[in-house]
C-alpha positions as CSV (number, residue, x, y, z in Angstrom):
1,M,15.8,50.7,-54.8
2,T,13.5,47.8,-55.4
3,T,12.3,47.8,-59.0
4,P,8.7,47.2,-60.3
5,A,10.0,43.9,-61.6
6,D,10.3,42.9,-57.9
7,G,7.0,44.4,-57.0
8,A,7.8,47.3,-54.7
9,T,8.7,50.9,-55.8
10,Q,9.5,52.5,-59.1
11,P,12.6,54.5,-60.2
12,D,12.0,58.3,-60.5
13,S,11.3,58.6,-64.3
14,E,9.2,55.5,-64.3
15,S,7.0,56.7,-61.4
16,A,6.4,60.0,-63.3
17,D,5.6,58.4,-66.6
18,P,1.8,58.7,-67.2
19,H,1.9,55.6,-69.4
20,V,3.5,53.3,-66.8
21,L,1.2,52.0,-64.2
22,P,2.3,52.2,-60.5
23,P,2.7,48.8,-58.8
24,H,-0.3,49.4,-56.5
25,Q,-2.6,50.0,-59.6
26,V,-1.2,47.0,-61.3
27,D,-2.0,44.9,-58.2
28,H,-5.5,46.3,-58.2
29,L,-6.1,45.5,-61.8
30,L,-4.8,42.0,-61.6
31,D,-6.5,41.2,-58.3
32,G,-8.1,37.8,-58.6
33,A,-6.2,36.9,-61.8
34,P,-6.6,33.1,-62.2
35,W,-3.5,32.4,-64.3
36,R,-0.9,30.0,-62.8
37,R,1.3,29.2,-65.8
38,L,2.6,32.0,-68.1
39,A,4.4,31.2,-71.3
40,I,6.0,33.6,-73.7
41,I,7.1,32.5,-77.2
42,G,8.5,34.6,-80.0
43,D,11.4,36.7,-81.1
44,S,13.5,39.5,-79.6
45,L,10.6,41.3,-78.2
46,A,9.6,38.2,-76.3
47,E,13.2,37.7,-75.2
48,G,13.3,41.2,-73.9
49,L,16.0,43.0,-75.9
50,G,16.3,46.7,-75.4
51,D,18.6,49.6,-74.5
52,P,18.7,51.0,-70.9
53,S,16.5,54.0,-70.2
54,P,17.6,56.4,-67.5
55,G,15.2,56.3,-64.5
56,Y,13.6,53.0,-65.6
57,A,14.1,49.6,-64.2
58,D,16.2,47.2,-66.2
59,A,13.4,44.7,-66.9
60,S,11.6,43.4,-69.9
61,W,7.8,43.7,-70.4
62,A,7.5,39.9,-70.0
63,D,9.5,39.8,-66.7
64,R,7.5,42.7,-65.4
65,L,4.3,40.9,-66.2
66,A,5.4,37.7,-64.6
67,S,6.5,39.6,-61.4
68,A,3.2,41.4,-61.3
69,L,1.2,38.2,-61.6
70,R,3.4,36.6,-58.9
71,R,2.3,39.3,-56.5
72,V,-1.3,38.0,-56.8
73,R,-0.3,34.4,-57.6
74,P,3.0,33.6,-55.8
75,D,3.0,30.1,-57.2
76,L,3.0,31.3,-60.8
77,A,5.2,29.3,-63.1
78,Y,6.8,31.3,-65.9
79,L,8.5,30.1,-69.1
80,N,10.0,32.5,-71.6
81,L,11.3,30.9,-74.8
82,G,11.7,34.1,-76.8
83,R,14.9,34.3,-78.9
84,R,16.1,37.0,-81.2
85,H,16.2,36.9,-85.0
86,L,13.4,34.2,-85.4
87,R,10.8,34.4,-88.0
88,A,7.3,33.1,-87.3
89,A,7.8,29.7,-88.8
90,Q,11.0,29.3,-86.7
91,V,9.1,30.2,-83.5
92,R,6.6,27.4,-84.4
93,D,9.3,24.9,-85.2
94,Q,11.6,25.7,-82.2
95,Q,9.2,26.8,-79.4
96,L,5.7,25.5,-79.8
97,H,6.2,22.0,-78.7
98,E,8.0,22.9,-75.5
99,A,5.5,25.7,-74.7
100,L,2.6,23.2,-75.1
101,E,4.3,20.7,-72.8
102,F,4.5,23.4,-70.2
103,R,0.6,23.5,-70.2
104,P,0.2,27.3,-69.8
105,D,-3.1,29.0,-69.0
106,L,-1.8,32.4,-70.2
107,V,0.3,32.7,-73.4
108,S,1.8,35.5,-75.4
109,V,2.7,34.9,-79.0
110,V,5.2,37.6,-80.2
111,C,6.5,37.2,-83.7
112,G,6.1,38.4,-87.3
113,G,8.2,41.5,-87.1
114,N,11.3,39.7,-88.5
115,D,9.3,38.4,-91.3
116,M,8.1,41.9,-92.1
117,M,11.6,43.1,-92.6
118,M,12.5,40.4,-95.2
119,P,12.3,40.8,-99.0
120,D,10.0,37.8,-99.3
121,Y,7.5,39.1,-96.7
122,D,4.0,37.7,-97.3
123,P,1.4,38.8,-94.7
124,V,-0.8,35.8,-95.7
125,V,2.0,33.4,-94.8
126,V,2.7,35.2,-91.5
127,E,-1.0,35.0,-90.6
128,A,-1.0,31.3,-91.2
129,E,2.0,30.8,-88.9
130,L,0.4,33.0,-86.2
131,D,-2.8,31.0,-86.5
132,A,-0.8,27.8,-86.1
133,L,0.8,29.1,-83.0
134,V,-2.3,30.5,-81.3
135,A,-4.8,27.7,-82.2
136,P,-3.4,24.9,-80.0
137,F,-3.2,27.0,-76.9
138,R,-6.8,28.2,-77.4
139,E,-7.8,24.6,-77.9
140,M,-6.4,23.6,-74.6
141,G,-8.3,26.5,-72.9
142,A,-5.4,29.0,-72.4
143,D,-5.9,32.7,-72.8
144,V,-3.6,34.1,-75.5
145,F,-2.6,37.6,-76.2
146,L,-0.8,39.1,-79.2
147,F,0.5,42.6,-80.0
148,T,0.1,45.0,-82.8
149,I,3.3,47.0,-83.4
150,Q,3.9,50.7,-83.5
151,D,4.7,52.4,-86.8
152,I,8.4,53.1,-86.5
153,T,8.3,55.2,-89.6
154,A,6.3,57.8,-87.6
155,V,9.0,57.7,-84.9
156,F,12.0,58.0,-87.2
157,P,10.6,59.5,-90.5
158,E,13.9,61.1,-91.5
159,Q,15.7,57.8,-91.5
160,L,12.9,55.4,-92.5
161,G,10.5,57.4,-94.6
162,R,6.9,56.5,-94.7
163,G,6.6,54.3,-97.8
164,S,6.6,50.5,-98.1
165,L,7.7,49.8,-94.5
166,R,4.6,51.5,-93.2
167,Q,2.5,49.4,-95.4
168,R,4.2,46.3,-94.2
169,I,3.6,47.2,-90.6
170,E,-0.1,47.9,-91.3
171,A,-0.4,44.6,-93.1
172,L,1.1,42.7,-90.2
173,N,-1.1,44.4,-87.7
174,E,-4.2,43.6,-89.7
175,R,-3.2,40.0,-89.8
176,V,-2.6,39.9,-86.1
177,R,-6.1,41.3,-85.5
178,M,-7.6,38.7,-87.9
179,V,-6.0,35.8,-86.1
180,A,-7.0,37.2,-82.7
181,Q,-10.6,37.6,-83.8
182,R,-10.7,34.1,-85.4
183,R,-9.2,32.4,-82.3
184,G,-10.7,34.4,-79.5
185,A,-7.3,35.8,-78.5
186,L,-6.6,39.2,-77.0
187,V,-4.7,42.1,-78.7
188,V,-2.5,44.6,-76.9
189,D,-2.9,47.4,-79.4
190,M,0.3,49.2,-79.4
191,A,-0.4,50.5,-83.0
192,S,-2.8,53.1,-81.5
193,H,-1.1,53.6,-78.2
194,P,-0.4,57.2,-77.2
195,T,3.3,56.5,-77.1
196,R,3.4,55.2,-80.6
197,A,5.6,58.1,-81.9
198,D,7.8,58.6,-78.7
199,R,11.4,58.1,-79.6
200,E,12.4,57.4,-76.0
201,S,10.3,54.2,-76.3
202,F,12.8,52.8,-78.8
203,S,16.4,51.6,-78.7
204,A,19.2,53.1,-80.8
205,D,18.6,50.5,-83.5
206,M,15.2,52.1,-84.2
207,I,13.6,48.6,-84.0
208,H,13.7,47.2,-80.4
209,A,11.9,48.8,-77.5
210,S,14.0,50.6,-74.9
211,R,13.5,49.9,-71.2
212,R,11.0,52.7,-71.2
213,G,9.2,51.0,-74.1
214,H,9.2,47.7,-72.2
215,A,7.7,49.5,-69.1
216,V,5.0,51.0,-71.3
217,L,4.3,47.7,-73.0
218,A,4.0,45.9,-69.7
219,S,1.4,48.4,-68.5
220,A,-0.5,48.2,-71.7
221,T,-0.5,44.4,-71.3
222,V,-1.8,44.6,-67.7
223,S,-4.6,46.9,-68.8
224,C,-5.6,44.5,-71.6
225,L,-5.6,41.5,-69.3
226,A,-7.6,43.5,-66.7
227,G,-10.2,44.4,-69.3
228,H,-10.5,40.7,-70.2
229,L,-10.9,39.8,-66.5
230,A,-13.6,42.4,-66.1
231,A,-15.5,41.2,-69.2
232,R,-15.3,37.6,-68.0
233,A,-16.6,38.5,-64.6
234,V,-19.9,39.9,-66.1
235,T,-22.4,37.0,-66.1
236,P,-25.5,36.9,-68.2
237,Q,-27.5,37.7,-65.1
238,D,-25.4,40.9,-64.6
239,A,-25.5,42.0,-68.2
C-alpha cells in the first residue's frame, strides 16, 4: 500500500482517524501553496522520533508535510536538521546557520521541550533562544511555524502527576505564543488539540509522539498553514 507520505492512500486505522486528514483533503487545503523551500530545525520532534502505531504509516509529521507540499509543488526543496536531545541554545548553535544558508520560505522551529525537562529550566531563557531562532527567518521573509505541546501529565497522570511538570509545560507554551505574536509566526496549537489526552498519540517513553501522533500533528500543521493561506488571500478590497 502506498502511504500518505507518498501521497496516495492511507492505511486502515489512519483513514478511519477523525483527526488525520485524508490525502485529497490535504491537497485541497494546500492547493496554491507558494512555498518552495521547507526547512525544519529542532530536537527529536523535528527529527521524527516515535514508536510505530498499528495501521498508521511509518512517517514523521515533517516528512508527511514535505510530501504533501510536493504534491502541489513537485520542485519543493526540503531540509530537516532536527536532532534528538538538543536544547534550544544547541539548536541555534548547530542548525541556524545551515538553515539560513538554505534560504527557506517556510520554516518550523521545534525546540524547548528538552530545556523544560532540565533542573535549570528558565522559560525566559528559552523564549530568548526561540526568538533568536525565529527572527532571522522572518526578517528574510519566510513563514515560520512553531508548536505548543500537549500536557503529558493529563495523558499519564498516574506516572507523572499534575504538579510542577504541568506548570513547566504551560510556561513553555506561553513563551512559544509570545514569540510567535512578536515575530508574526504561526502556532500549531497542540496544547488545545482534541487528541491532547490520547495515549495512542504517544510513544512508550511517554514523551515522544507515536506514529499516530505524528499523523495527527501533520494534519494539524496542514490545517494551520491552510488557515494562513486563506487569511493571506483576503485583500483589503475583499475584507
